[in-house]
N, C-alpha and C positions, 0 to 999 in steps of 0.2 A: 391795232388789233387785227387778227386774221379773220376775215369774213369769207374765207374759202380754204379748201384744203391745200396746204403748202406741200411741195414735193416730199413724199414720205419715204420712198426707198432711195431715190437718187441722192437725196440730201438727208440721209439718216432717217430715223423713225420720226413720228410726229414730234419733232424736236422743239416745237414752239409752244411749250407749256406757258412761256412768257406771253404768248399771244394766242391763246386757245381759240378755236373756231367758235364764232358766235352767229346764230341765225339772225336774219333781219338786218341787213347791212345798213339800212337807213330808215328814217321815219318819213311820214308823208309831209311834204313841204306845205307851209301855209300860203295864203294869198301873197302874191308878189307886190311889194311896195318899195319905193325908194331906190330904184335901180341906179347904178353908177353909169355915168356916161362913158364913152370910149369908141374907138374905131371898130367897126364890124369888118372882119376879114373873112371872105369866102375862101376856104382852102382850095388851092389850085388856080384861083382866079387870075393870078399874075404870072402864071407859067411856072415851070418846075426847075428852071435854071439848067446847069450842067448835068450830064448823066451821073447817076450814082457811081461811086467807086468801090470796087470789091477790096476788102481789107483782110479777109480771112476765110478759110474753108476747112472742113474736116469731115470725115466719113464716120457714120454710125452703122455698122453692118453694111448693107447694100445701099443705104441712103446717104446723101451728102448734104451737109448744111453749109451755107455761105453767109458771110456777113458783109454788109454794104454800108456806105456812109453817104448821105446827101450833103449838098453844099451848106445847108443850115445846121449841120452837125448831127441830125437825126441818124441813128444807127438802126439797121434792119437785119435780123437774122431769119433766114428762110430755110425750112426743112420740108421739101416736098415729099409726099408719099402717095404714089398713084393708086395704092390699094386701100387708102383710107376712105372713110365714108363721110367725114366732116372736116371742118377746119377749126383751128384754135388761133385766135388773134389776141395777143397780149401786149399791153403797153406797160413797160417798166420805167418808172422814174427813179433817178438816183437821188431820192430824198426819203428819209425815214426819220424816226425820232432822234437819231444821232445828229441831224442837221438843224434841230430846233435851238433857238436862243433861250436856253433855260434860265440864265440869270435875269433875262427880261420878262420871265413869266410866260414863255411861249409854248410850253409843253402841251401836247395834244393836237396841235394844228395839222401835223402830217396825217394823223388818223381821221381827223374831221373831214379831210378832203375825200376820203372814201364815200362819205355821204354827200358832200357838196357837189361832187362831179356828176351826180345823177339828177341835179336840178336843171333849170333852164339855161340856155345859152342866149347870146344876142341874136341868134338866127332861128331858134326853135323854142317852142313853148315848154312849160314845165312838164316833166314826165314823158317828153317826146322820145328820149333815149330808150327807155324801157318799152314804150309802145312800138317803136320801129323795130326793135330787136325781136319782140314777141310776134310781131306781124309776119316775120319771115322764118319763124320757127327757131330763133336763136335764144340764148340766155347769156346773162352777164353777171359778174360779181367783182369783188375787189379785195385786196389784202394789204395791210401795212405791217412793217416790221422795223427793227432798228435801222436797217440799211437801205430800205426801199419802200416804195408804194407801187402796187401793180394792179392793173385793170384787165380783166379777162373776158373775152367774148367767145362763145362756142356757137358756130353757125353751120348751116348746110353749105356745101362747096360752091353753090351758085350765088351766094350772098356776100362774098368778100367785099364787094364795093360798098355794101351797107355799113359794115364795120369801119372801113376806111373813112367814109364820109362822117360818121358819127364821132369817131375818135379824133379825127383831125379838127372837127368843129369844136369839141369841148376842150381840146388842148389850147386853143387860142381865144375862144369866144365865150368862155364861161361867164355867166352874168350873175355876179355875187351880190344879190339884193339883201338888204338889211333883214327883212323878215325871214328869208331862207336861212341865212347864217344863224340867226337866233333860234329858229326852229330846230335845225340840225344840231346846233350846240346843245340844246336841251335834250335831244335824243341821245347824244353821246354821254351826257351827264348821267342819264338813266342807265345807259350801257355800263358805265363804270360802276355804278351801284350794284348792278346784277353780276358783273363778271369779276369784280375785285372786292368791293367792300362787303358784299353779302355772300361772297364765295370763299370758302376755306382755302381751296387751292389757289385762288386768285391772290389772296392776301399773303399766303406763304410764298408764292413766287415773287411777288413784289418786294417783300422784305429780303428774300434770298439774294436778289440782285442788288438792292440798295446797300446791304451791308458787305457784299463781296467786292464791289467796285468802289474805289475811293475818288477817282478822277475821270474815268471814261464815261461817256454819255450812256452806255448800257445800264448804268445805275438808275436811270430814270425810266418810269413805265411808258411803254409805247402809247397807251391810251391817254397818257397825261395825268397830271394831278387834278383833283376836283376843283381846287382853287383856280388853277390856270384855265381849265375848261370853261368855267363859268365867267372868266374874264375875257374870253375871246370876243372880239368886236368885228364888225364888217371891215374896218380899216386893216386890222391885223390879217384877216383872211385874204383880202385883196393883195396886200403886200407879199404874203407868202406865195400866192398863186403866181404873181408876176415874177417873182424871184426864181421859182423852181420848176414851174410847168411850162416847158418850152422844148423845142426839138433838140437843142444842144445838150439837154439833160435827160434824154429819153432813149430807150431801146425798144423797138418793136420786135416781137418774136411771132412769126406766122408759120404754122405747121399744118400738115394734113394734105388733103387733095387739092393742091394748088399747082399752077404752072408758074415756075419761079420767075420767068421773064415777064409774064403778064402781071403777076403780083407786084413785082418791083416797079413796073411802069405805073400801076395804079397808085402805089404809095407815093411815088415821085410826083404824080399829078395832084394828089390830095394834100400833101404836106409841103411840097417844094416851095411854095410862096410864103410859108410862115417864117417870120424872123427867127433867128437862132436863139434869141433870148439874151438876157444880160450875162456878162461874164461873171461866173461864180468864183468866190475865193477858193483856194485849194482846201480840200478836206484834210487838214493837218492834225486831226485827232491822233494822239499818240496811243498805240496799243498798250493795254495794261494787262499783265498776268494777274488774274484775280480768281479767288481770294489769295492774298499773300500770306495770310496766317489763318488760324482757326478763329472764326467769328460765329456767334450764335445768338438766337433770340427764342424765347418761349412765349407763346400767346395762349389765351384762353378762348375757346370757341365751342359752339354747340356740336361737338363731334361725339360719336359713341365710344371712341377710344383714341389713344394718341395717333396723330397723323404727323409724319415726318417727311421733310425734304432735305436732302444732303447734297450739296453741290461741290464738285471738284473743278479746278481749272481745266479748260479744254482748248485744244488748238482750233484755229480758224478753219472755215470750210475748205479753203484752198491750201492749207498747210501740208507739208510733206508727211507729217505724222498722222494725218486725218484718217486714212484707211485703217491703220493699225489701231487707232484709238476707237474707231467704231466697232472693230472686232472685240476690243476689250469690253466695251459696253455690251455687246452681244453675249459674251461669255458671262458677264456678271448679272445683267438684268434684261436680256434681250428676248425673253419668252419663257414658256413653261419649263424648259429644260435648263435654264440659266442657273448659275450657282446660287445667287441670292434667292431666287424664287424657290429652288429646291430646299435651301436651308431654312428660310423664314416661313414659307407657306406650306411646304410638304412635310419636312422633317420635324421641325419644332412646333409648327402651327401657331406661331406667335403673331403672324400677320395674315391678312386676307388678300393682299395684293402687293406686288412690287413691279415697278417699271422704271426704265431709264431713258432719258432724252438728252442727246447731244445737240446743243443749239447750232443752227447753220449760219453763224455770224461771219462777217467779213474780217473782223478782228478777233483775237482770242476771246472766247466766251466761257460758258459754263456747261458742265455735265451734271444734270440733276437726277438723283435717284429718289423716287417717291415710294413711301411705304405707308400702308394703312394697317395699323396694329389691331389686334383683337383685344377685347376687354381682359384685364388681368395682366397685360404685358405693356412695357413702356417703350417709348421711342429710343431710350438709351440702350436698351437691349439690342434693338435693330442696328443702332449706330455702331456698337461694338462689333457686330457681325460684318457689317459693311467694311469697316476699317480693316478688320482681319482678312477679309476676302481680297481687298485691294493689296494688302501686304503680301498675301500668298501669291497673287498674280505677278507681283514684282520679284518675288524671291525664287519662284520655281517655274520652269518652262511648262507651258500647257502641252498636253499630249497632241500628237499629230491628228488623232481621230477627233478630238474636241475642237481643235483649231480648224480642221477641214469642214466640220459641220457648221461652225459659225461663219466661215467665209462663204460657204455654199448658200446659207440662208440669206446673207446680205447681197450676194450676187444675184440670187433669184429675185429678191425684192427689187433690186436695181432694175433688172430687165422687165419685171412686171410693171413698174412705174412707167417705163418707156414704151409700153405697149399701146398707148393711146395718143392721139394728137394733143389732147389737153395735158397729159402727163409730160410729154416731150417739151411742150412750150413752157410749162412751169419749171422743169429741170434746166432747160437751156437758159432761161432768164435768171433763174436762181444762181447758176454758176457764172453767168456773165457779170452779174452784180456782186455776188458774194465771194467768188474766187477770182474775179478779174478777167475771165476769159471763158466763153462757153465751151471751148475745146477741152478744158480741164474735165468736163463731164464725161467725155467719150472714153477717157482712160480709167475712170474711177472703178468701173465694174471689174476690170482686169486686175486692178491694184489689190483687191481683197484676196485673190488667190496667191498673190506674191508676198503677202505678209507672212513672216516667219515667227516662230515661237520667241526668238530673241527680240524681234520687233515689239511684240506684245509686252514682254518683260520690260523693255526699255521705256515704253510709253507709260506703263504702270508705275515704274520707279520715278519717272520724270513728273508725272501729273497726279497720280492717285495715292502715293504712299509717302508724301512729304509732310503730312500733318496739316496742310492747308485745306480748309473746307469751310463752306458756309452752311450752317445748320439752322433750320427753323422748325420748331415743334408747336403743334396745336394740341393743347390738352383739353379734355372735356370740361365744360363749364357746369355740367349737370343738366338734367331735364331731357335727356335723350339725344337723338341724332339731329343733324342739320335740317 
């Protein structure tokens, strides 16, 4: 589940309906009992080894980002900005719900670590992470998605060493005690109740993915199933941590008012002595274009009128078609002037809201269009209009004026997202994990202006007008709204 705002402009709109933002990232841990034994490693204590190696660099306007690798496999992306007033320090682990062992009942562990990583380590007391961050005027949060888990710290420029110390410590020294695991497991179970089982949008989204994907792990909810969450044990949590939480599976992204040389030296000292971690098997998940056909489910829920989500196949974040596809979404459901909003909300007044989200996934994902109908009109009426609008986009070229407006809105949102240290760190990490290279981010803004009417027609014909769609409808059960 997302417990922080994912990149909204640089990686499409708030495309993570599958992982909607949830307040209260974790519960208060209970008294610690039954700690596991293990070697305590003080980050940096054994020296930092060979100097980091630069492996990539790219420019964003007047700023330059560099990527480095330590001997233990830790990768570090630095983007200094002397005009910034803060720093953002984000740790991205290449582990999300796609990496869970679903056949063994492992779903939900990736998200659980959002909570567990804020408990005690073998060198610090419970809640020390939050206390130390707040003491220096910093804040922290975390998010989990299909393809990653990320931890984010925003601090004053003078406190970079605090973030490095705390993050290096919990990367290697997390003390997963039985009581903490059980307490946070119960918090996540309550979170699932609130965000999925007692949420109309949550259950619609979950069903939408489950029926669309037949083999790919995107079909499983990021938060996990209730059965699997309740079955998580201390042993399962420890095994998951030891497998995935290590320098060789992580990328640090540090942006803002930093000196790149000093920051890199600090990271090398803090993390250099940490072992790289176990060799992970290759992520050989085969991409799946989903849905392959039309699939649908109708549910009964306490809604005032029909609620619909309709999902089309969508290209991955790093795919060549991505910019044109995002423009197609902007034309159809990107705001007040979008075609579907005009038709369903303004002209016919059959719906009270329409919005579209393109998932920022590493593999091909879904493009979901959400519609809240008004009383007296059905989801099927909206579905017919959506299907017709997609066919129209595939059959006829969009005008230069409409295309230009859509491209300009996306480009403006892109640069707005990159206007803060936090936004840059999120976008850089998101593209490093989701597109395979942070440098793909730097060209995305310009790609929108290069999209042609023929490109939009092509992606509409390829993805939106084939008849393949995942449809989930919630009908009123009576007794008023939710």
